[in-house]
BAZAKE-977293 format. One record per residue (C-alpha): x, y, z. Coordinates in nm, 3 decimals, padded with zeros to 5 digits. Example, Ala and Ser with C-alpha at 12.3 -4.5 7.8 and 13.67 -1.06 7.14 Angstrom:
01.230, -00.450, 00.780
01.367, -00.106, 00.714
***
This chain:
13.540, 07.636, 09.208
13.789, 07.383, 09.086
13.707, 07.042, 08.949
13.925, 06.753, 08.845
13.717, 06.562, 08.590
13.815, 06.206, 08.510
13.638, 05.999, 08.248
13.590, 05.661, 08.411
13.477, 05.311, 08.326
13.393, 05.275, 08.696
13.456, 05.460, 09.020
13.366, 05.412, 09.383
13.395, 05.564, 09.728
13.466, 05.346, 10.030
13.427, 05.471, 10.388
13.537, 05.267, 10.688
13.598, 04.965, 10.466
13.246, 04.967, 10.315
13.154, 05.079, 09.967
12.942, 05.391, 10.004
12.867, 05.468, 09.640
12.977, 05.366, 09.294
12.919, 05.434, 08.925
12.996, 05.275, 08.593
13.068, 05.477, 08.278
13.079, 05.852, 08.328
13.270, 06.114, 08.523
13.443, 06.118, 08.856
13.438, 06.480, 08.972
13.666, 06.595, 09.252
13.530, 06.937, 09.353
13.677, 07.212, 09.568
13.556, 07.559, 09.662
13.710, 07.893, 09.749
13.583, 08.232, 09.861
13.325, 08.399, 09.634
13.202, 08.068, 09.495
12.824, 08.047, 09.484
12.536, 07.874, 09.308
12.590, 08.077, 08.991
12.950, 07.956, 08.974
12.838, 07.598, 09.035
12.585, 07.618, 08.751
12.840, 07.765, 08.512
13.097, 07.494, 08.587
12.850, 07.203, 08.583
12.686, 07.324, 08.261
13.030, 07.339, 08.101
13.115, 06.988, 08.223
12.800, 06.819, 08.094
12.830, 06.999, 07.758
13.191, 06.899, 07.689
13.234, 06.679, 07.383
13.498, 06.445, 07.522
13.363, 06.098, 07.445
13.469, 05.919, 07.128
13.231, 05.876, 06.837
13.228, 05.578, 06.601
13.550, 05.711, 06.441
13.733, 05.752, 06.771
13.709, 06.134, 06.764
13.604, 06.321, 07.079
13.271, 06.443, 06.940
13.017, 06.309, 07.187
12.892, 06.473, 07.503
12.776, 06.334, 07.833
12.489, 06.086, 07.781
12.233, 06.156, 08.054
12.062, 05.822, 07.984
12.369, 05.597, 07.997
12.634, 05.771, 08.204
12.669, 05.867, 08.569
12.866, 06.111, 08.779
13.039, 06.039, 09.109
13.097, 06.373, 09.284
13.350, 06.387, 09.568
13.447, 06.690, 09.776
13.819, 06.771, 09.755
13.924, 07.083, 09.948
14.291, 07.024, 09.867
14.234, 07.149, 09.512
14.296, 07.496, 09.656
14.618, 07.403, 09.836
14.903, 07.650, 09.790
15.243, 07.484, 09.754
15.438, 07.792, 09.646
15.631, 07.827, 09.971
15.789, 07.567, 10.193
15.713, 07.198, 10.192
15.378, 07.195, 10.367
15.070, 07.297, 10.167
14.875, 07.599, 10.285
14.499, 07.574, 10.276
14.409, 07.940, 10.337
14.242, 07.966, 09.995
14.005, 07.679, 10.072
13.653, 07.778, 10.163
13.564, 07.718, 10.528
13.401, 07.378, 10.587
13.054, 07.509, 10.673
13.018, 07.709, 10.353
13.199, 07.447, 10.143
12.958, 07.177, 10.261
12.663, 07.393, 10.157
12.814, 07.449, 09.811
12.893, 07.078, 09.776
12.530, 06.995, 09.857
12.414, 07.258, 09.606
12.639, 07.098, 09.344
12.481, 06.757, 09.403
12.133, 06.909, 09.397
12.199, 07.095, 09.072
12.335, 06.782, 08.905
12.012, 06.604, 09.003
11.798, 06.896, 08.882
11.949, 06.883, 08.533
11.888, 06.509, 08.510
12.224, 06.355, 08.595
12.232, 06.020, 08.770
12.470, 06.138, 09.041
12.628, 05.954, 09.330
12.831, 06.124, 09.599
13.091, 06.094, 09.864
13.052, 06.219, 10.221
13.174, 06.569, 10.295
13.481, 06.567, 10.525
13.483, 06.187, 10.550
13.802, 05.986, 10.517
13.719, 05.833, 10.181
13.902, 05.587, 09.963
13.831, 05.664, 09.599
13.886, 05.394, 09.339
13.858, 05.439, 08.967
13.934, 05.294, 08.632
14.027, 05.599, 08.428
13.914, 05.568, 08.066
14.171, 05.688, 07.818
14.304, 05.815, 08.051
14.113, 06.136, 08.003
14.147, 06.391, 08.284
14.067, 06.764, 08.281
14.127, 07.040, 08.536
13.845, 07.294, 08.535
13.874, 07.626, 08.719
13.573, 07.859, 08.732
13.813, 08.152, 08.693
13.894, 08.028, 08.342
13.531, 08.014, 08.226
***
């Protein structure tokens, strides 16, 4: 599982010209899956994300974690996180999990976020989405389950 985490002041997903979902302060998560990903991997990655101390305290130091009461997460599927650009000029997507299994894992990710108490909004799997955000900081992290 790979996740691009962006700390945002606001973020939204638009589909067919209509806003589908939006959040204010929190995280925009772009999530992608590969073979051998499963619910255990999802839990490990999500638990890491919500426990990161990446918000500034009163002194401006990144000492504060995700605030379940005040912050939200917008979770968007992003299969291209597993694109291989090592050869040629066209990305290869052979490392991306097939759409049927990836959709199931994406839904499990949303469900797990809800289970642990996150106010989560989502995109639509395989939809042509327009994602807008105001990145705060900017603060962006790349998280790969293989590194955890």
